[in-house]
C-alpha positions in Angstrom: 76.2 29.8 34.2 72.4 29.4 35.0 71.6 31.1 31.7 73.9 28.8 29.8 72.0 25.8 31.5 68.6 27.2 30.5 69.6 27.7 26.8 70.9 24.1 26.9 67.7 22.9 28.1 65.7 24.9 25.6 67.8 23.8 22.6 67.6 19.9 23.8 63.7 20.4 24.1 63.7 22.2 20.6 65.7 19.1 19.2 63.4 16.6 20.7 60.3 18.3 19.3 61.8 18.6 15.9 62.6 14.8 15.9 59.2 14.0 16.9 57.7 16.2 14.3 60.0 14.7 11.6 59.1 11.0 12.8 55.4 11.9 12.6 55.6 13.4 9.2 57.6 10.1 8.1 54.9 7.9 9.5 52.3 10.0 8.1 53.7 9.7 4.6 54.2 5.9 4.7 50.5 5.7 6.0 49.4 7.7 2.9 51.5 5.5 0.6 49.9 2.4 2.1 46.4 3.9 1.6 47.2 4.8 -1.9 48.7 1.4 -2.7 45.4 -0.1 -1.3 43.3 1.7 -3.9 45.0 -0.2 -6.7 45.6 -3.7 -5.3 44.5 -6.4 -7.5 43.6 -9.7 -6.1 43.5 -12.7 -8.5 42.1 -16.1 -7.5 41.4 -19.3 -9.6 37.8 -20.2 -9.9 36.8 -23.8 -11.1 33.4 -24.7 -12.2 32.3 -28.1 -12.8 29.2 -29.6 -14.1 28.8 -33.3 -15.0 29.8 -32.7 -18.7 32.1 -29.5 -18.2 34.7 -28.0 -16.6 36.2 -24.3 -16.6 39.0 -22.9 -14.9 38.9 -18.9 -14.7 41.3 -16.4 -13.1 39.3 -13.6 -11.5 40.4 -10.1 -10.2 38.4 -9.4 -7.2 40.5 -6.6 -6.1 40.3 -2.9 -6.5 42.8 -2.3 -9.3 44.0 -4.0 -12.5 46.2 -7.0 -12.6 49.1 -6.8 -14.8 50.1 -10.3 -15.7 54.0 -10.5 -15.7 54.4 -14.1 -15.8 52.6 -17.6 -15.8 53.9 -21.3 -15.6 51.9 -24.5 -16.3 53.5 -27.7 -14.7 52.5 -31.3 -14.7 54.1 -33.7 -12.4 56.7 -30.9 -11.5 57.7 -30.3 -15.2 57.1 -27.1 -17.1 54.7 -27.4 -20.0 54.9 -24.9 -23.0 51.2 -25.0 -23.9 47.6 -26.4 -22.7 47.1 -28.1 -25.8 50.2 -30.2 -25.3 49.3 -30.8 -21.7 45.8 -32.0 -22.1 46.7 -35.4 -23.8 49.2 -36.0 -21.2 46.8 -35.6 -18.6 44.2 -37.8 -20.3 46.9 -40.6 -21.1 47.4 -41.4 -17.4 43.7 -41.2 -16.5 42.2 -44.4 -15.3 38.8 -43.3 -16.6 37.5 -44.4 -20.0 39.0 -42.2 -22.8 36.6 -40.5 -25.2 36.7 -37.6 -27.2 36.6 -34.1 -25.5 36.4 -30.4 -26.7 38.2 -27.6 -25.1 38.7 -23.8 -25.2 42.2 -22.7 -24.0 43.2 -19.3 -23.0 46.3 -17.6 -22.9 47.9 -16.0 -19.7 51.0 -14.3 -19.8 53.2 -11.1 -19.7 51.3 -8.0 -20.9 47.7 -9.3 -20.2 45.7 -6.9 -18.0 42.6 -8.3 -15.9 40.4 -5.3 -15.0 38.8 -5.3 -11.6 35.7 -7.5 -11.4 36.8 -9.2 -14.7 38.0 -12.8 -15.4 40.0 -14.6 -17.9 39.4 -18.1 -19.1 42.4 -20.4 -18.6 40.7 -23.5 -20.0 37.2 -24.9 -20.7 36.7 -28.5 -21.3 33.5 -30.3 -22.4 33.4 -34.2 -22.2 31.1 -36.7 -20.8 31.8 -37.7 -17.2 34.4 -35.0 -17.0 34.5 -35.1 -13.0 35.8 -38.6 -13.1 38.2 -38.1 -15.7 39.7 -34.9 -14.0 39.8 -36.4 -10.5 43.1 -38.2 -11.1 44.6 -35.4 -13.3 43.7 -32.4 -11.2 46.3 -32.9 -8.5 48.9 -33.3 -10.8 48.6 -29.7 -12.3 50.3 -26.7 -10.9 49.6 -23.1 -12.3 51.5 -20.2 -11.0 50.4 -16.7 -12.1 52.6 -13.8 -11.3 50.9 -10.4 -11.3 51.6 -6.7 -10.3 49.5 -3.6 -9.4 49.9 -0.2 -11.0 52.5 0.9 -8.4 54.6 -2.3 -9.1 53.8 -4.6 -6.0 53.9 -8.1 -7.2 52.2 -11.3 -6.0 51.9 -15.0 -7.3 48.6 -16.9 -7.0 48.7 -20.8 -7.4 46.2 -23.1 -8.3 45.2 -25.5 -5.4 46.5 -23.1 -2.8 44.1 -21.9 -0.1 46.5 -19.3 1.0 46.0 -15.6 -0.4 48.5 -14.7 -3.1 52.1 -14.2 -1.9 54.0 -11.1 -2.2 57.0 -11.4 -4.5 58.0 -7.9 -5.0 61.6 -7.5 -5.8 62.0 -11.2 -6.4 62.6 -12.9 -9.6 59.7 -14.9 -11.3 59.3 -16.6 -14.8 58.3 -14.3 -17.6 56.7 -17.3 -19.4 53.2 -17.5 -20.8 50.8 -20.5 -20.7 49.9 -20.7 -24.4 46.7 -22.2 -25.7 48.5 -24.1 -28.4 
């Protein structure tokens, strides 16, 4: 009977050691996966550059990997807009500043576009006299959401006006629309 008890304890000890070994291997593979994922993480952010006569909004990738754009959405006063060109007059029409001509360059942000690490994409560049006063009232009415993924298919959304880091939207649905220049 003593031999049977000893065999039982040896078997239980082997089972515990095997379980701990399997747990350690699973944890190590998760750590390795996280490390691999970190080597290709993109990190998009909006950068606005304003001078007295110009305004430029760019989308910059400060991360380690390419950002694959999967969707973008431009909204003014909570309503989706199909293009920047159609949205600019709408913004100017409600501005209290004196209206005068302005020149602009509008970029396209949408599915399939890739922003390399350290690179930037121009969303819009506007040149006009006294642009700061003209944009002050309109800027808060604009919302831009850009949805992007890494090479390993982790996805995030970055929002204009947000001071938070991009939010993880992996596995969620998001608009596959484009912010068109015209």
